[in-house]
MDTraj code that builds the backbone (N, CA, C; nanometers):
import mdtraj as md
import numpy as np

residues = "MET SER LYS ASN PRO PHE ARG TYR PHE LYS THR SER PRO GLU ILE ILE GLN LEU GLY VAL LEU MET TYR PHE ARG PHE PRO LEU SER LEU ARG ASN VAL GLU ASP LEU LEU HIS GLY ARG GLY ILE ASP ILE CYS HIS GLU SER VAL ARG LEU TRP VAL ASP ARG PHE GLY THR TYR PHE ALA LEU MET PRO THR THR VAL MET PRO GLU ASP THR GLN ALA GLN".split()
xyz = np.array([
    [1.9256, 1.2208, 0.5614],
    [1.8297, 1.1860, 0.6031],
    [1.7029, 1.2561, 0.5227],
    [1.6569, 1.1172, 0.4992],
    [1.5369, 1.1437, 0.4022],
    [1.4148, 1.2205, 0.4451],
    [1.3417, 1.2938, 0.4278],
    [1.2011, 1.3069, 0.5009],
    [1.0691, 1.2241, 0.4620],
    [1.0298, 1.2162, 0.5737],
    [0.8967, 1.1907, 0.5867],
    [0.8136, 1.2135, 0.4775],
    [0.7640, 1.0909, 0.3639],
    [0.6544, 1.1160, 0.2903],
    [0.5172, 1.1657, 0.3507],
    [0.5026, 1.1202, 0.4380],
    [0.3664, 1.1651, 0.5006],
    [0.3592, 1.2596, 0.6103],
    [0.4549, 1.3613, 0.5997],
    [0.4235, 1.4303, 0.6783],
    [0.3299, 1.5541, 0.7099],
    [0.2618, 1.5861, 0.5409],
    [0.1512, 1.6790, 0.5261],
    [0.0336, 1.6012, 0.5544],
    [0.0121, 1.4607, 0.5964],
    [-0.1252, 1.4066, 0.6038],
    [-0.1796, 1.3872, 0.7705],
    [-0.2861, 1.3995, 0.7865],
    [-0.3324, 1.4066, 0.9264],
    [-0.3436, 1.2372, 0.9755],
    [-0.3904, 1.1535, 0.8238],
    [-0.4086, 1.0337, 0.8553],
    [-0.2839, 0.9443, 0.8831],
    [-0.2895, 0.8728, 0.9368],
    [-0.1764, 0.7422, 0.9509],
    [-0.1177, 0.6981, 0.8530],
    [-0.0080, 0.6604, 0.8300],
    [0.0610, 0.5844, 0.7708],
    [-0.0144, 0.4695, 0.6930],
    [-0.0358, 0.3972, 0.7930],
    [-0.1145, 0.2410, 0.8063],
    [-0.2322, 0.2687, 0.7088],
    [-0.3129, 0.3898, 0.7437],
    [-0.4278, 0.3547, 0.7066],
    [-0.4145, 0.4010, 0.5270],
    [-0.3213, 0.5276, 0.4901],
    [-0.2745, 0.5279, 0.3817],
    [-0.2202, 0.4023, 0.3177],
    [-0.1698, 0.3579, 0.3629],
    [-0.0688, 0.2415, 0.3103],
    [-0.2041, 0.1264, 0.2699],
    [-0.3257, 0.1167, 0.3458],
    [-0.3716, 0.0327, 0.3797],
    [-0.4856, 0.0616, 0.2425],
    [-0.5234, 0.1586, 0.2165],
    [-0.6186, 0.2201, 0.1174],
    [-0.5469, 0.1991, -0.0318],
    [-0.4356, 0.2566, 0.0120],
    [-0.3767, 0.2305, -0.1221],
    [-0.3349, 0.0867, -0.1871],
    [-0.2816, 0.0375, -0.1260],
    [-0.3006, -0.1559, -0.1562],
    [-0.4034, -0.2078, -0.1786],
    [-0.5260, -0.1903, -0.1225],
    [-0.6223, -0.2260, -0.1531],
    [-0.6754, -0.1541, -0.2891],
    [-0.6640, -0.0976, -0.3141],
    [-0.7036, -0.0280, -0.4776],
    [-0.6015, -0.0748, -0.5579],
    [-0.5304, -0.1126, -0.5305],
    [-0.3835, -0.2046, -0.6421],
    [-0.4270, -0.3176, -0.6151],
    [-0.4594, -0.3914, -0.5288],
    [-0.4025, -0.5101, -0.5384],
    [-0.5448, -0.5810, -0.5575],
    [-0.6534, -0.5465, -0.5522],
    [-0.7908, -0.5698, -0.5691],
    [-0.8664, -0.5060, -0.6678],
    [-0.9446, -0.5335, -0.7759],
    [-0.9933, -0.4497, -0.8816],
    [-1.1536, -0.3595, -0.8178],
    [-1.0844, -0.2765, -0.7279],
    [-1.1774, -0.1885, -0.6522],
    [-1.1993, -0.0379, -0.7304],
    [-1.3315, 0.0568, -0.6970],
    [-1.3284, 0.1618, -0.7580],
    [-1.3033, 0.2380, -0.6002],
    [-1.2503, 0.3941, -0.6490],
    [-1.2201, 0.4718, -0.5327],
    [-1.3202, 0.4508, -0.4417],
    [-1.4568, 0.4513, -0.4856],
    [-1.5712, 0.4635, -0.3934],
    [-1.5625, 0.3310, -0.2999],
    [-1.5303, 0.2174, -0.3445],
    [-1.5523, 0.0745, -0.2701],
    [-1.4519, 0.0840, -0.1799],
    [-1.3347, 0.1289, -0.2234],
    [-1.2037, 0.1418, -0.1119],
    [-1.2557, 0.2361, -0.0131],
    [-1.3336, 0.3222, -0.0279],
    [-1.3993, 0.4318, 0.0651],
    [-1.4896, 0.3221, 0.1642],
    [-1.5894, 0.2325, 0.1066],
    [-1.6504, 0.2071, 0.1639],
    [-1.5879, 0.0885, 0.2553],
    [-1.5175, -0.0152, 0.2179],
    [-1.4650, -0.1031, 0.2652],
    [-1.3632, -0.0171, 0.4306],
    [-1.3286, 0.0957, 0.3954],
    [-1.2437, 0.1410, 0.4855],
    [-1.3677, 0.2204, 0.5919],
    [-1.4817, 0.2944, 0.5521],
    [-1.5931, 0.3057, 0.6421],
    [-1.6377, 0.1751, 0.6745],
    [-1.6437, 0.0366, 0.6727],
    [-1.6541, -0.0250, 0.7240],
    [-1.5776, -0.1103, 0.8535],
    [-1.4505, -0.0498, 0.8084],
    [-1.3828, -0.0750, 0.9310],
    [-1.3670, 0.0549, 1.0162],
    [-1.4363, 0.1568, 1.0189],
    [-1.4197, 0.2465, 1.1418],
    [-1.3538, 0.3646, 1.0509],
    [-1.3326, 0.3704, 0.9418],
    [-1.2213, 0.4745, 0.8830],
    [-1.2891, 0.5942, 0.8166],
    [-1.3231, 0.6994, 0.8361],
    [-1.4335, 0.7623, 0.7613],
    [-1.3122, 0.8768, 0.6898],
    [-1.3634, 0.8088, 0.5650],
    [-1.2356, 0.9000, 0.4607],
    [-1.3299, 0.9145, 0.3608],
    [-1.3206, 1.0127, 0.2299],
    [-1.3749, 1.0710, 0.1114],
    [-1.2910, 0.9947, 0.0120],
    [-1.3650, 0.9449, -0.0848],
    [-1.2606, 0.9098, -0.2120],
    [-1.1941, 0.9542, -0.2965],
    [-1.2130, 1.1050, -0.2588],
    [-1.1256, 1.2013, -0.2911],
    [-0.9831, 1.1810, -0.2624],
    [-1.0020, 1.1528, -0.0969],
    [-0.8743, 1.1026, -0.0396],
    [-0.8112, 0.9721, -0.0675],
    [-0.8416, 0.9364, -0.1127],
    [-0.8054, 0.7662, -0.1485],
    [-0.7125, 0.7975, -0.2812],
    [-0.7806, 0.8640, -0.3954],
    [-0.7537, 0.9055, -0.5131],
    [-0.6161, 0.9792, -0.5139],
    [-0.6153, 1.0955, -0.4009],
    [-0.4919, 1.1526, -0.3540],
    [-0.3658, 1.0736, -0.2976],
    [-0.3995, 1.0044, -0.2464],
    [-0.3310, 0.8974, -0.1655],
    [-0.2732, 0.7676, -0.3062],
    [-0.3632, 0.7681, -0.3723],
    [-0.2736, 0.6554, -0.5073],
    [-0.2186, 0.7445, -0.5804],
    [-0.2725, 0.8433, -0.6219],
    [-0.1488, 0.9573, -0.7018],
    [-0.0272, 0.9520, -0.6152],
    [-0.0012, 0.9685, -0.4774],
    [0.1052, 1.0496, -0.4549],
    [0.1942, 0.9022, -0.4148],
    [0.1193, 0.8074, -0.3540],
    [0.1769, 0.6901, -0.2759],
    [0.1945, 0.5737, -0.3788],
    [0.1654, 0.5773, -0.4582],
    [0.1519, 0.4489, -0.5915],
    [0.2893, 0.3961, -0.5956],
    [0.3535, 0.4967, -0.6359],
    [0.4663, 0.4276, -0.6655],
    [0.5672, 0.4276, -0.5442],
    [0.6009, 0.5281, -0.4959],
    [0.6287, 0.4956, -0.3122],
    [0.6316, 0.3508, -0.2698],
    [0.4697, 0.3030, -0.2547],
    [0.4480, 0.1896, -0.2039],
    [0.5241, 0.0521, -0.2986],
    [0.5253, 0.0867, -0.4054],
    [0.5707, 0.0068, -0.5445],
    [0.7055, -0.0548, -0.5337],
    [0.7805, 0.0850, -0.4773],
    [0.9338, 0.0861, -0.4775],
    [0.9741, 0.0164, -0.3292],
    [0.9216, 0.0041, -0.2290],
    [0.9532, -0.0557, -0.0986],
    [0.9805, -0.1929, -0.1343],
    [1.1145, -0.1991, -0.0887],
    [1.1137, -0.3579, -0.0548],
    [1.0246, -0.4812, 0.0007],
    [1.0152, -0.5808, -0.0669],
    [0.9056, -0.6468, 0.0042],
    [1.0250, -0.7512, 0.0959],
    [0.9625, -0.8217, 0.1894],
    [1.0134, -0.9493, 0.2494],
    [0.9804, -1.0394, 0.1894],
    [1.0977, -1.1356, 0.1753],
    [1.0499, -1.2516, 0.1039],
    [1.0708, -1.4053, 0.1937],
    [0.9483, -1.4446, 0.1951],
    [0.9422, -1.5659, 0.2960],
    [1.0334, -1.6688, 0.2406],
    [1.1007, -1.7370, 0.3807],
    [1.1935, -1.8513, 0.3487],
    [1.1056, -1.9670, 0.2785],
    [1.1475, -2.0337, 0.1804],
    [1.1009, -2.1528, 0.1376],
    [1.1378, -2.2795, 0.2318],
    [1.0057, -2.3668, 0.2532],
    [1.0325, -2.4908, 0.3120],
    [1.1164, -2.5613, 0.2543],
    [1.2466, -2.6179, 0.3308],
    [1.3482, -2.6873, 0.2971],
    [1.3112, -2.8351, 0.2978],
    [1.2231, -2.8710, 0.3765],
    [1.2031, -2.9858, 0.3993],
    [1.1040, -3.0605, 0.2569],
    [1.1477, -3.1956, 0.1930],
    [1.1072, -3.2518, 0.1165],
    [0.9623, -3.3863, 0.1979],
    [0.8368, -3.3020, 0.1429],
    [0.7053, -3.3761, 0.1932],
    [0.6901, -3.5110, 0.0731],
])
top = md.Topology()
chain = top.add_chain()
for i, resn in enumerate(residues, 1):
    res = top.add_residue(resn, chain, resSeq=i)
    for name in ("N", "CA", "C"):
        top.add_atom(name, md.element.get_by_symbol(name[0]), res)
traj = md.Trajectory(xyz[None], top)
């Protein structure tokens, strides 16, 4: 049984994932991610985002992604 990688964090895994993916997907600084999350009502520090990126960046990169089925109809 694998251990939960989020077990020592009070923040929910969905918020951590959102912050990490925002940082990697868009060319944003840590403070920009902090501001965007604050706009969604999530009050965190840019240092928290840095910790999440360092700790969970590879974890989210190695997660399997779902592949959308291609449209089989020719148009």
